[in-house]
N, C-alpha and C positions, 0 to 999 in steps of 0.2 A: 883336632879343632873342636869337635863336639864336646869332648871331655873338658877342654879349657873353658868353654862357655858355661858348662854345668858348674865348674868350680867357681867361676866368676859370679854366676847367679846365686850360688850358695853363700858366698862371701857378702854379696849385696844384701841378701835376705837376713843374714845374721846381723849385719850392721843396722838395718832398718829396725829389727826387733830390739836390739840393744838401745837404739835411740828412743824408741817408743817407751821402753822401760824407764829410761832416765827422764823423759818428758812428763811422765805421770807423777813423779815426785813421791813423797812419802804417803802412806795410806791416810785417809781422812780420819780424824778422831771421831769417837762416838760420845753421845751425851745421854745421861740418865736424867729425866725430868720427872719429879714426883710432886704430887699434891698431897699434903698431910693435914689431917685434922686431929688434934691432940685430945684424947679422952682422959688420960691420967698423967698430968704433968710431972709428978715425982718419978714415976716409972719411966717415962720418956726421957727424963734427965739422965737416968742411969744409962739408957741406950746411947744418947748423944755424947756422953763422956767416953764411951768405948768405941764407937763406930769410926771416928776419924783415923785411928791407927790402922784399922783393917782396910779402909779405903786407900790410904797412902801406901800400904804394903803392896798393893796390886797396881800401883801407878796412877790411881785416881786422884783427882783434886776437886775441891769444892769451888764452884763459880758463884753459886748462890746458896745460902744456907739460912733460910728464914728471911728476915727483913720485911720492910713494909711492902705490901702488895696493893697496887693501884689498878683497878679494872679500867681497861681501855675500850673494849668492844664486847658485845654479847653480854651474857648474864653469868660470867665466871667470876666468882669472888672467893678464891681459895684462902683458907686460914694461913697456910704456910706452904711455900714452894721451895724445893731443893733442886739444884742443877749441879751435876757432877760431870767431869770430863775424864775419859779414859782414852788411851792411845789406840785401842781396838775393841771390837765387840768381844773378842775372845778374853781379853783382860777383864772386861766388865763381868762377863759370865763367870770367870774364875773367881773373882772377888765375891760375888754373891752366892756362889756354890761352895765357898771355902769353909773348912771347919770353924775358923775364927768367926766368920759371919753367922754361920748356922747356930753357933753358941749364943749369940746375942739377939738373934732374930725374934725369939719369943717376947723379948722386952718391947720391941717395936709393934709386934702383932697385938699384944695385950694393951698397949698404951695409945694406939692410934687407929684411925681409919685412913688408909692411904691408897693411892693409885700411882703407878709409875709406868713410863715408857722409855724405850731406848730409841734414840734418833741418830741417824748417821749425819756426820758433819759434812761441810762443803770441802772437797779436796782441793789441794793446791794445783793439781793438774786439770781441774775441770773448768 
């Protein structure tokens, strides 16, 4: 009798854990948000020609790539804003640590002043 209850409890626990795993859904995406000030437009153009292929190789995609910036609050008036989406923090890190990106990184570093952050997205299960 006790053994039967233990088996039943184990089956219920496995079922609850499986349900919780399904209810959470896929992991939330992550976003890279960068503020860029261009110092050398010709050199930066070389960077912007090469970087999209590297981003795409690691599953990233651009949501914002330049465009008009309109201040809404505070004293933030960035020259250029970039927003990229990746399926996970690991993919984003792999992209920017990759040999392909490291090869073109000096073009960005020499042609811009920039700041970037990674932000976790809002998950489907939250």
